[in-house]
C-alpha positions in Angstrom: 63.3 50.1 93.6 63.7 52.8 91.0 66.9 53.9 92.7 68.2 50.3 92.7 67.6 50.0 89.0 69.3 53.3 88.3 72.3 52.6 90.5 72.9 48.9 90.5 74.3 47.5 87.2 73.4 43.9 88.0 69.7 44.8 88.3 69.9 46.7 85.1 71.4 43.7 83.2 68.7 41.3 84.6 66.0 43.7 83.6 67.4 44.1 80.1 67.5 40.3 79.8 63.8 40.0 80.7 62.9 42.7 78.2 64.9 40.9 75.5 63.0 37.7 76.2 59.6 39.5 76.0 60.6 41.2 72.7 61.7 37.9 71.2 58.4 36.2 72.2 56.4 39.0 70.8 58.4 39.0 67.6 58.1 35.3 67.1 54.4 35.4 67.7 54.0 38.0 65.0 56.1 36.1 62.4 54.7 32.6 62.6 51.7 30.4 63.4 49.4 31.9 60.8 48.0 29.5 58.2 47.7 30.5 54.6 44.2 30.9 53.2 43.1 27.8 51.2 42.9 28.3 47.5 39.4 28.4 46.3 38.2 25.1 45.1 38.1 24.6 41.4 35.0 22.9 39.9 36.5 20.0 38.1 33.1 18.3 37.2 33.3 17.2 33.6 30.5 18.4 31.2 28.4 15.3 30.2 29.4 14.1 26.8 26.8 14.4 24.1 26.4 11.9 21.3 27.6 13.2 18.0 26.2 10.2 16.0 23.6 11.3 13.4 20.0 10.4 14.1 19.0 7.2 12.2 16.7 7.9 9.3 13.9 5.4 8.5 14.0 4.0 5.0 11.6 5.6 2.6 8.5 3.6 2.0 7.1 5.7 -0.8 6.7 4.0 -4.1 6.0 5.4 -7.5 2.4 4.9 -8.5 1.6 4.6 -12.2 -0.9 7.1 -13.4 -4.3 5.7 -14.0 -5.4 5.3 -17.6 -8.8 5.1 -19.2 -10.3 1.6 -19.6 -9.8 0.3 -23.1 -12.7 -0.1 -25.4 -12.2 -3.9 -25.3 -11.3 -5.6 -22.0 -10.4 -9.2 -21.4 -10.1 -10.3 -17.8 -7.1 -12.1 -16.4 -8.6 -14.9 -14.2 -9.1 -18.4 -15.4 -12.5 -20.1 -15.6 -13.7 -21.8 -12.4 -14.7 -25.4 -11.8 -18.3 -24.7 -10.8 -20.7 -26.6 -13.1 -22.3 -24.4 -15.7 -25.9 -25.2 -14.9 -29.1 -23.2 -15.0 -29.8 -21.4 -11.8 -30.8 -18.0 -10.6 -28.8 -15.4 -12.6 -28.1 -18.0 -15.3 -31.1 -18.8 -17.7 -31.6 -22.3 -18.9 -31.9 -21.4 -22.6 -28.5 -19.7 -22.5 -26.9 -22.8 -20.8 -28.5 -25.0 -23.5 -27.2 -22.9 -26.3 -23.7 -23.0 -24.8 -23.8 -26.8 -24.4 -24.4 -27.2 -28.1 -20.9 -25.8 -28.7 -22.0 -22.3 -29.8 -20.2 -19.1 -28.9 -22.7 -17.3 -26.6 -22.8 -13.6 -27.0 -24.7 -11.5 -24.4 -25.4 -7.8 -25.3 -26.3 -5.6 -22.3 -27.7 -2.3 -23.5 -30.1 0.5 -22.9 -33.2 0.0 -25.0 -33.5 3.8 -25.6 -29.8 4.5 -25.9 -28.8 6.3 -29.1 -25.6 4.4 -29.8 -27.1 1.1 -28.5 -29.3 0.7 -31.6 -26.6 0.2 -34.2 -24.6 -2.1 -31.9 -27.8 -4.1 -31.3 -28.2 -4.5 -35.0 -24.6 -5.7 -35.6 -24.8 -8.2 -32.7 -28.0 -9.6 -34.0 -26.4 -10.2 -37.3 -24.0 -12.7 -35.7 -26.8 -15.2 -35.7 -26.2 -15.8 -39.4 -22.8 -17.3 -38.7 -24.3 -20.6 -37.6 -21.9 -21.0 -34.7 -23.1 -18.2 -32.4 -26.1 -17.7 -30.2 -27.0 -14.1 -29.3 -28.8 -13.0 -26.2 -29.9 -9.4 -25.6 -31.0 -7.7 -22.4 -31.8 -4.2 -21.2 -29.6 -3.0 -18.4 -32.7 -2.8 -16.2 -33.1 -6.6 -16.4 -29.4 -7.6 -16.2 -30.0 -9.4 -13.0 -31.4 -12.2 -15.1 -27.8 -12.8 -16.2 -26.2 -11.8 -12.9 -23.8 -14.7 -12.7 -22.3 -13.7 -16.0 -22.4 -10.0 -15.4 -20.7 -10.3 -12.0 -18.1 -12.7 -13.4 -16.8 -10.2 -15.9 -17.3 -7.2 -13.5 -19.7 -5.4 -15.7 -19.5 -1.7 -15.0 -21.1 0.1 -17.9 -23.2 -0.3 -21.0 -23.4 -1.0 -23.9 -21.3 -4.1 -23.3 -20.7 -7.2 -25.3 -20.0 -10.3 -23.3 -18.6 -13.4 -25.1 -18.6 -16.8 -23.5 -15.8 -18.9 -24.9 -16.8 -22.4 -26.1 -15.7 -25.3 -23.9 -12.5 -26.9 -25.3 -11.8 -29.7 -22.9 -13.0 -33.3 -22.5 -15.6 -34.4 -20.0 -15.9 -37.7 -18.2 -19.2 -39.5 -18.4 -21.8 -37.7 -16.4 -19.5 -34.7 -15.7 -21.0 -31.3 -16.1 -19.5 -28.5 -18.2 -17.6 -26.1 -15.9 -18.2 -22.3 -15.9 -16.6 -21.0 -19.1 -14.2 -18.2 -19.4 -15.7 -15.0 -20.8 -14.5 -11.6 -22.1 -16.3 -8.2 -22.1 -16.0 -5.3 -24.6 -17.5 -1.9 -24.2 -18.9 0.7 -26.6 -19.8 0.6 -30.3 -17.0 0.0 -32.7 -18.8 -1.2 -35.8 -19.8 -4.6 -37.3 -16.2 -5.6 -37.9 -15.1 -5.3 -34.3 -18.2 -7.2 -33.1 -17.3 -10.1 -35.5 -13.7 -9.9 -34.3 -14.8 -10.4 -30.7 -16.5 -13.7 -31.7 -13.4 -14.8 -33.7 -11.3 -14.2 -30.7 -13.5 -16.4 -28.6 -13.2 -19.2 -31.2 -9.4 -19.0 -31.2 -8.0 -22.4 -30.3 -5.0 -21.0 -28.3 -4.8 -20.1 -24.6 -7.2 -17.6 -23.3 -7.3 -15.7 -20.0 -10.5 -14.3 -18.6 -12.9 -14.1 -15.7 -15.2 -17.0 -15.1 -18.8 -15.8 -15.0 
C-alpha cells in the first residue's frame, strides 16, 4: 500500500484530496459555531420616588393671655338681677327684706369683729343711717351664712366688704313680688367719703350692671 502511494500519482492525488477535505472541516469547526457570551444584565429597576412636598404644619393654637391683675378695691359685678322673688328665706333675713321693700338702699357690712381696720369702716358704715334713705346691716364673717343668698350672689371672697343692694326701680303688677335686686360689693377701708359714694352710686338712676344676690 505504501509502495502504491509512493509510486502511483493517481493514488497520491486522491489522498491529497481527502486530506484537504479534512483540513477544511477542521478549519471551519474552529472558526464558527461558537456563541458570544451574553452581556451581563443591567439592573434597570427605578429607585422609588420620594415625596418632596413639605410636611403640613398644624396651625398654632396658642393665644396671648393677658396677665392677671389685682382685684380693684371696689368691684361691681356684670350680671343683671334675676327674676326670683326677693322674699325672706334661709340666707335672707326678713328684717333685711322689709327694709329693702320700703325703698331704702340696703348696706350689708361683712367684717371681722376683732379686725384692726374693720373698726373704722364699721363706724363709717353705721353713720349712713343718718341719711334717712339707707338701712345698714352688719355681720361678723363667722355668721355670714345668715346672709348667704346675698354673699353668694356677689361672690364674696374676703372681708371687710361692703355690699350695697340697689333700690328697686321698676313697676310691679298687683300682687307681684319684688325680684331679687342687683347688688355691688366693695372691699377694704377707704374712708367715710368712699363709703358714702358707694351708696350714691346705688341711688343713681341710670343703668347698672351687677350680680343678683
